[in-house]
C-alpha positions as CSV (number, residue, x, y, z in Angstrom):
1,M,9.5,-3.3,-15.7
2,S,7.5,-0.7,-17.7
3,E,4.6,1.3,-16.4
4,S,2.4,-0.7,-18.8
5,T,3.1,-4.0,-17.2
6,R,1.5,-3.5,-13.8
7,Y,0.3,-6.1,-11.3
8,H,-2.0,-5.4,-8.3
9,S,-2.9,-7.7,-5.5
10,V,-5.8,-5.5,-4.5
11,R,-8.8,-6.3,-6.7
12,L,-12.5,-5.2,-6.9
13,E,-15.3,-7.6,-6.6
14,K,-17.8,-5.6,-8.7
15,E,-20.9,-7.6,-7.8
16,R,-20.4,-6.7,-4.1
17,C,-19.8,-3.0,-4.6
18,R,-22.6,-0.7,-3.7
19,G,-20.9,2.5,-4.9
20,C,-21.0,4.0,-1.4
21,T,-17.8,6.2,-1.9
22,N,-16.3,5.1,1.4
23,C,-13.2,3.8,-0.3
24,L,-13.1,6.8,-2.5
25,K,-12.5,9.1,0.4
26,H,-9.9,7.0,2.2
27,C,-7.6,6.0,-0.7
28,P,-4.2,7.8,0.0
29,T,-3.3,8.2,-3.7
30,E,-6.8,9.0,-5.0
31,A,-6.8,5.8,-7.1
32,I,-10.5,5.0,-6.8
33,R,-13.4,6.4,-8.8
34,V,-17.1,5.6,-8.6
35,R,-18.8,5.5,-12.0
36,G,-22.1,3.9,-12.9
37,G,-22.8,3.0,-9.3
38,R,-19.6,0.9,-9.0
39,A,-16.0,1.6,-7.8
40,H,-13.1,1.5,-10.2
41,I,-9.5,1.2,-9.2
42,L,-7.0,3.2,-11.4
43,D,-4.0,0.8,-11.5
44,N,-1.5,3.5,-12.3
45,L,-2.2,5.2,-8.9
46,C,-2.9,2.1,-6.7
47,I,-0.1,1.3,-4.3
48,D,-1.8,-1.9,-2.9
49,C,-1.7,-0.5,0.7
50,G,-5.0,-2.4,1.5
51,E,-6.7,0.7,3.0
52,C,-9.8,0.1,0.8
53,I,-9.9,-3.5,2.0
54,R,-10.0,-2.4,5.6
55,I,-12.8,0.1,5.3
56,C,-15.1,-1.5,2.7
57,E,-18.2,-2.6,4.6
58,Y,-19.3,-4.9,1.7
59,Q,-16.0,-6.8,1.2
60,A,-15.9,-5.6,-2.3
61,K,-12.1,-5.1,-2.2
62,V,-10.0,-8.2,-1.8
63,A,-6.3,-9.2,-2.0
64,V,-5.3,-11.8,-4.4
65,T,-2.4,-13.9,-3.1
66,D,-1.1,-17.4,-4.0
67,A,-3.1,-20.3,-2.8
68,F,-1.5,-22.8,-0.5
69,S,-1.8,-25.5,-3.2
70,D,0.6,-23.5,-5.3
71,I,3.5,-24.8,-3.3
72,Q,3.0,-28.1,-5.1
73,R,4.6,-26.6,-8.2
74,F,8.0,-27.2,-6.6
75,K,9.8,-30.4,-5.5
76,Y,11.0,-28.6,-2.4
77,R,9.0,-25.9,-0.6
78,I,10.4,-23.4,1.9
79,A,8.1,-21.3,4.1
80,L,9.3,-17.8,4.9
81,P,7.1,-16.5,7.7
82,A,6.9,-12.8,8.5
83,P,7.5,-12.2,12.2
84,T,3.9,-10.9,12.2
85,L,2.8,-14.5,12.1
86,Y,3.9,-15.1,15.7
87,G,1.6,-12.4,16.9
88,Q,-1.5,-14.2,15.6
89,F,-1.3,-16.8,18.4
90,R,-2.3,-15.6,21.8
91,G,-0.2,-16.9,24.7
92,L,2.5,-18.3,22.3
93,R,5.5,-19.1,24.5
94,K,7.9,-20.1,21.8
95,R,7.9,-19.1,18.1
96,E,9.5,-22.4,17.3
97,Y,6.0,-23.9,17.7
98,V,4.8,-21.9,14.7
99,L,7.8,-22.9,12.7
100,E,7.3,-26.6,13.4
101,A,3.6,-26.2,12.6
102,L,4.5,-24.9,9.1
103,L,6.5,-28.1,8.6
104,K,3.5,-30.1,9.6
105,I,1.2,-28.6,7.0
106,G,3.5,-29.4,4.1
107,F,6.6,-27.3,3.9
108,D,10.0,-29.0,3.7
109,S,11.9,-26.2,5.4
110,V,11.2,-23.0,7.3
111,F,13.4,-19.9,7.3
112,E,12.4,-16.9,9.4
113,V,12.1,-13.6,7.6
114,A,13.2,-12.1,10.9
115,R,16.7,-13.5,10.1
116,G,16.5,-11.5,6.9
117,A,15.6,-8.5,9.0
118,D,18.7,-9.1,11.1
119,V,20.9,-9.0,8.0
120,V,19.0,-5.9,6.6
121,S,19.4,-4.1,10.0
122,R,23.1,-4.6,9.9
123,A,23.3,-3.5,6.3
124,I,21.3,-0.3,7.0
125,R,23.6,0.5,9.9
126,E,26.6,0.2,7.6
127,R,24.8,2.2,4.9
128,L,24.0,5.0,7.3
129,R,27.7,5.7,7.5
130,D,27.5,7.2,4.1
131,K,26.7,10.9,4.8
132,S,26.1,11.6,1.1
133,I,22.6,10.1,1.4
134,P,20.1,12.9,2.0
135,R,18.7,13.0,5.5
136,P,16.4,11.7,6.8
137,V,17.1,8.4,5.2
138,I,13.8,6.7,4.5
139,S,13.2,3.0,5.0
140,S,12.5,0.9,1.9
141,A,10.9,-2.0,3.9
142,C,7.3,-1.2,3.3
143,P,6.6,-1.5,-0.5
144,A,3.3,0.5,-0.1
145,V,5.2,3.5,1.3
146,V,7.9,3.3,-1.4
147,R,5.2,3.2,-4.1
148,L,3.5,6.1,-2.3
149,I,6.7,8.1,-2.6
150,Q,7.0,7.1,-6.3
151,V,3.5,8.4,-6.9
152,R,3.1,11.4,-4.6
153,F,6.6,12.4,-3.5
154,P,9.0,11.5,-6.3
155,E,11.5,14.2,-5.2
156,L,12.1,12.2,-2.0
157,L,13.2,9.0,-3.8
158,E,16.8,9.9,-3.3
159,H,16.2,9.7,0.5
160,V,15.0,6.0,0.2
161,I,17.7,3.6,1.2
162,D,18.8,1.2,-1.4
163,I,18.7,-2.0,0.8
164,R,16.4,-4.9,-0.1
165,Q,13.4,-5.9,1.9
166,P,13.9,-8.5,4.6
167,M,11.8,-11.1,2.8
168,E,14.0,-10.8,-0.3
169,V,17.2,-11.2,1.7
170,A,15.7,-14.1,3.6
171,A,14.7,-15.9,0.4
172,S,18.1,-15.5,-1.0
173,I,19.8,-17.0,2.1
174,A,17.1,-19.7,2.5
175,R,17.4,-21.0,-1.1
176,R,21.2,-21.1,-1.1
177,E,21.4,-22.8,2.2
178,F,18.8,-25.4,1.3
179,C,20.3,-26.3,-2.0
180,K,23.8,-26.7,-0.4
181,K,22.4,-28.9,2.4
182,H,20.2,-31.1,0.1
183,D,22.3,-31.0,-3.0
184,C,19.5,-29.8,-5.3
185,A,19.0,-27.2,-8.0
186,P,17.7,-23.8,-7.2
187,E,14.8,-24.1,-9.7
188,E,13.6,-27.1,-7.7
189,V,13.0,-25.0,-4.6
190,G,10.0,-22.7,-4.1
191,C,10.3,-19.9,-1.6
192,F,6.9,-18.6,-0.3
193,F,6.5,-15.6,1.9
194,I,3.7,-15.8,4.5
195,T,2.4,-12.3,4.1
196,P,0.4,-9.9,6.3
197,C,-0.4,-7.5,3.5
198,P,-1.2,-7.3,-0.2
199,A,1.6,-4.9,-0.9
200,K,4.2,-7.7,-0.4
201,M,2.4,-9.8,-3.0
202,T,2.6,-7.0,-5.5
203,A,6.3,-6.4,-4.6
204,I,7.0,-10.0,-5.5
205,R,5.2,-9.9,-8.9
206,R,6.4,-6.3,-9.6
207,P,9.6,-5.8,-7.6
208,I,10.8,-2.5,-6.4
209,G,14.5,-1.9,-6.8
210,Q,15.2,-5.4,-8.2
211,E,15.1,-6.9,-11.6
212,K,13.5,-10.1,-10.3
213,S,12.2,-11.2,-6.9
214,E,14.0,-14.0,-5.0
215,L,10.5,-15.3,-3.9
216,D,8.2,-17.5,-5.9
217,G,5.0,-16.4,-4.2
218,A,3.2,-15.2,-1.2
219,I,0.4,-16.8,0.9
220,S,-1.7,-14.8,3.2
221,I,-1.5,-15.3,6.9
222,M,-5.3,-15.4,6.9
223,E,-5.3,-18.4,4.7
224,L,-2.8,-20.4,6.8
225,Y,-3.9,-19.4,10.2
226,G,-6.7,-22.0,10.5
227,M,-4.4,-24.7,9.3
228,L,-1.7,-23.9,11.8
229,V,-3.8,-23.4,14.9
230,P,-4.4,-27.2,15.6
231,Y,-0.7,-27.9,15.4
232,V,0.5,-24.9,17.4
233,D,-1.9,-25.8,20.2
234,K,-0.6,-29.4,20.3
235,I,3.2,-28.9,20.0
236,Q,4.6,-28.8,23.4
237,A,7.9,-30.6,23.1
238,E,11.1,-28.9,22.0
239,A,10.8,-28.1,18.3
240,P,13.6,-29.1,15.9
241,D,16.7,-27.1,15.8
242,F,16.0,-23.8,13.9
243,D,18.7,-21.3,13.4
244,P,17.0,-18.5,15.4
245,A,16.6,-14.8,14.6
246,T,17.5,-12.1,17.1
247,R,15.1,-9.9,19.0
248,Y,16.0,-7.1,16.5
249,G,14.6,-9.1,13.6
250,V,11.5,-10.3,15.4
251,G,10.8,-6.7,16.5
252,W,10.4,-5.6,12.8
253,A,6.8,-6.9,13.0
254,T,5.7,-3.8,14.9
255,S,6.0,-0.1,14.4
256,D,9.3,1.2,15.7
257,G,10.9,-2.2,15.6
258,E,13.0,-1.4,12.5
259,A,14.0,2.0,13.7
260,S,15.1,0.6,17.1
261,A,17.2,-2.0,15.3
262,V,19.0,0.2,12.8
263,C,19.1,3.7,14.3
264,P,18.0,3.9,18.0
265,E,18.8,7.7,18.1
266,R,17.4,10.5,16.0
267,S,14.9,8.2,14.2
268,L,11.2,8.4,13.8
269,S,8.7,5.7,13.3
270,V,5.3,6.5,11.7
271,D,2.4,4.1,11.1
272,G,-0.8,4.5,9.1
273,I,-0.9,5.9,5.6
274,P,-2.5,9.2,6.5
275,N,0.2,9.8,9.2
276,V,3.0,8.7,6.8
277,I,1.7,11.3,4.2
278,R,1.8,14.1,6.8
279,V,5.4,13.3,7.8
280,L,6.5,13.0,4.2
281,E,5.1,16.4,3.6
282,E,7.2,17.6,6.5
283,V,10.3,16.0,4.9
284,E,9.4,17.5,1.5
285,N,9.3,21.0,3.1
286,N,12.7,20.5,4.7
287,K,11.3,20.5,8.3
288,L,12.9,17.2,9.4
289,N,16.5,17.7,8.3
290,N,17.8,16.9,11.8
291,L,16.3,13.4,11.6
292,E,18.6,10.5,10.7
293,Y,16.2,7.7,9.8
294,L,12.5,7.5,9.0
295,E,10.6,4.2,9.3
296,G,7.2,4.4,7.5
297,N,4.5,1.7,7.8
298,A,1.4,1.8,5.8
299,C,-0.5,-0.2,8.4
300,I,-1.5,0.9,11.9
301,G,0.9,-0.7,14.4
302,G,3.3,-1.8,11.7
303,C,3.0,-5.1,9.8
304,V,0.8,-6.6,12.6
305,G,-1.9,-4.3,11.3
306,G,-1.8,-5.7,7.7
307,A,-5.0,-6.4,5.9
308,L,-4.3,-10.1,5.6
309,T,-3.8,-10.8,9.3
310,F,-6.2,-12.6,11.6
311,E,-5.5,-11.2,15.1
312,N,-6.4,-7.7,16.3
313,N,-3.3,-5.5,15.5
314,Y,-3.0,-4.2,19.1
315,V,-3.3,-7.7,20.6
316,A,-0.7,-9.0,18.0
317,K,1.6,-6.1,18.8
318,A,1.5,-6.9,22.5
319,A,2.2,-10.6,21.7
320,I,5.3,-9.7,19.7
321,R,6.6,-7.4,22.4
322,Q,6.2,-10.2,24.9
323,L,8.1,-12.6,22.7
324,V,10.8,-10.1,22.2
325,S,11.1,-9.3,25.9
326,A,11.8,-13.0,26.6
327,M,14.6,-13.2,24.0
328,P,18.2,-12.8,25.0
329,H,20.0,-9.5,24.7
330,E,22.8,-9.6,22.2
331,R,24.7,-7.3,19.9
332,L,23.5,-7.3,16.3
333,E,27.2,-7.1,15.2
334,D,27.9,-10.4,16.9
335,S,24.8,-12.2,15.4
336,V,25.3,-10.8,11.9
337,P,29.0,-10.5,10.9
338,V,29.8,-7.9,8.3
339,S,30.8,-10.8,5.9
340,M,27.1,-11.6,5.6
341,L,26.7,-8.4,3.7
342,T,29.0,-9.5,0.9
343,K,28.0,-13.2,1.0
344,Y,24.4,-12.5,0.0
345,P,22.8,-9.8,-2.1
346,V,21.5,-7.1,0.2
347,K,21.6,-4.0,-2.1
348,N,19.1,-3.2,-4.8
349,D,20.2,-3.7,-8.4
350,R,17.9,-1.1,-9.8
351,P,17.3,2.6,-8.7
352,F,13.9,3.7,-7.5
353,R,12.2,5.6,-10.2
354,P,9.2,8.1,-10.0
355,S,5.9,6.9,-11.3
356,A,4.5,8.5,-14.4
357,A,1.0,8.3,-13.0
358,L,0.6,12.0,-12.3
359,S,1.8,13.1,-15.7
360,L,-1.1,14.6,-17.7
361,D,0.5,13.9,-21.0
362,P,3.9,12.6,-22.2
363,N,4.1,15.6,-24.5
364,M,5.2,18.7,-22.5
365,I,3.1,21.2,-24.5
366,A,0.0,19.0,-24.4
367,A,0.5,18.5,-20.6
368,M,0.7,22.3,-20.0
369,Q,-2.4,22.8,-22.1
370,K,-4.3,20.2,-20.1
371,M,-3.0,21.8,-16.8
372,N,-4.3,25.2,-17.9
373,R,-7.7,23.6,-18.8
374,M,-7.7,21.8,-15.5
375,N,-7.1,25.0,-13.5
376,Q,-9.9,26.7,-15.4
377,I,-12.3,23.9,-14.4
378,I,-11.1,24.0,-10.8
379,E,-12.0,27.7,-10.6
380,K,-15.6,26.9,-11.5
381,L,-16.0,24.0,-9.1
382,P,-17.3,24.6,-5.5
383,G,-14.3,23.0,-3.7
384,Y,-16.5,20.9,-1.4
385,D,-14.5,17.6,-2.2
386,C,-17.8,15.8,-1.5
387,G,-17.2,12.8,-3.9
388,S,-20.7,13.0,-5.3
389,C,-19.3,13.2,-8.8
390,G,-17.5,9.9,-8.3
391,S,-14.0,11.5,-8.0
392,P,-12.4,12.0,-4.5
393,T,-11.8,15.7,-4.8
394,C,-12.7,18.6,-7.0
395,K,-9.1,18.7,-8.3
396,A,-9.2,15.0,-9.1
397,F,-12.5,15.6,-10.9
398,A,-11.0,18.4,-13.0
399,E,-8.1,16.1,-13.8
400,D,-10.5,13.3,-14.8
401,I,-12.2,15.7,-17.2
402,V,-9.1,16.7,-19.0
403,R,-8.0,13.0,-19.1
404,G,-11.3,12.1,-20.7
405,F,-12.5,9.9,-17.8
406,V,-15.6,12.2,-17.2
407,A,-17.8,13.6,-19.9
408,S,-18.3,17.2,-18.7
409,E,-18.3,19.6,-15.8
410,M,-22.1,18.9,-15.4
411,D,-21.2,15.7,-13.7
412,C,-20.7,17.8,-10.6
413,V,-24.0,17.8,-8.8
414,H,-23.4,21.3,-7.4
415,L,-22.7,22.8,-10.8
416,M,-25.7,20.9,-12.1
417,K,-27.9,22.4,-9.3
418,D,-26.7,25.9,-10.1
419,K,-27.4,25.2,-13.8
420,L,-30.9,23.9,-13.0
421,R,-31.6,26.9,-10.8
422,V,-30.6,29.3,-13.6
423,M,-32.7,27.3,-16.1
424,A,-35.6,27.3,-13.7
425,Q,-35.4,31.0,-13.2
426,E,-35.1,31.5,-17.0
427,M,-38.3,29.3,-17.4
428,V,-40.1,31.4,-14.8
429,T,-39.0,34.6,-16.5
430,L,-40.0,33.1,-19.9
431,A,-43.4,32.0,-18.5
432,Q,-44.0,35.4,-16.9
433,S,-43.0,37.1,-20.2
434,T,-45.5,34.8,-22.0
435,I,-48.2,35.7,-19.6
436,D,-47.5,39.4,-19.8
437,L,-47.4,39.2,-23.6
438,G,-50.7,37.3,-23.6
439,A,-52.3,39.8,-21.3
440,A,-51.0,42.6,-23.5
441,K,-52.4,41.0,-26.6
442,E,-55.8,40.5,-24.9
443,E,-55.9,44.1,-23.7
444,N,-54.9,45.3,-27.2
445,S,-57.7,43.1,-28.7
446,E,-60.3,44.5,-26.3
447,F,-59.1,48.1,-27.1
448,R,-59.6,47.4,-30.8
449,I,-63.1,46.0,-30.2
450,R,-64.1,49.1,-28.2
451,N,-62.8,51.4,-30.9
452,S,-64.7,49.6,-33.6
453,E,-67.9,50.0,-31.7
């Protein structure tokens, strides 16, 4: 898919925006500008991490996902719940209650994304045997982190593992198994991911590493939570026979769950976009070469901290850990035989490519000229990074000028103050000169009168 055909789940509700610049200062890719008293999202820089949704006090940033009614487009509907969904229900004793509740509200079948995570965990373990992949190998599970690397750290793309996200693997298995069991055509079956974050929705509409997503849509956990609660509270009997995921797959819902499943030793798990950026800078500077695997999560606590969840992320994380601790201990190799890795598609069919978002101009000579102009502007700016100009930093402001997003350097309030101060001083000087000239003329006139007398 070309750079020109972009899709974003994170959208701006302009009528709610107050132009407060709070989102401006927190966006990890500097994708937000404030112009005319309203925020604007630059779609070539946005990675749909949802950070602006979390911090906007006026709910001016929203995530657009599929509506529950969209499942009616298909004759058969499969729900693919993220393991994060289990953490939304306090005191949940069995996750089968949640799976059964999904059937009650209108789905024909349920397939745990945690099962897809089991397969991906085994695939990554096998892939790590390849020592030609630069270390540390970086997880590709969080689409917001992958897009962050495409935008800000393109030289690290060769570190990102070429294994599909668990939701994609789960959808592939779910559709094939359902069609085989019910003797129906694949196009009759709709696979819907129950998502904790907007980045997953974007990854379905604009896949990373795949030509086409295996999923047909994504419905937010927030939308389904209220529908599921009454059923989860009432279901007490043994739920129908679901082919269960392992503790490894369920653990993917929280930070460190993936790393623990695929590479227990010499791995590092980082959550929260600012923290991920700091660690990626360390990798970029060759300071973490002794590390084998890096798990990065855009959200604090992992997927349980997604912007589309209902429960407090710390409470949800504790609930997931409690569920995992009650699950049987088993070897991943026994639960996921290596034959699964060839039976279903687990590897990407397209390479990760850097984003052209940071390129000043497709023409190299023009780009260098703009870079020189940008550096000249930066030297004039105060370097306060205050955001008063509507750009997040002075560097971003200079870039906005050369790109034509801003009219002139005088949009910087500090340069404007300095200019006004100089102008004011010049006016005082001019006024004083006028007064002195007037006094001199008056004195000269009096002198002539005295001489004429």
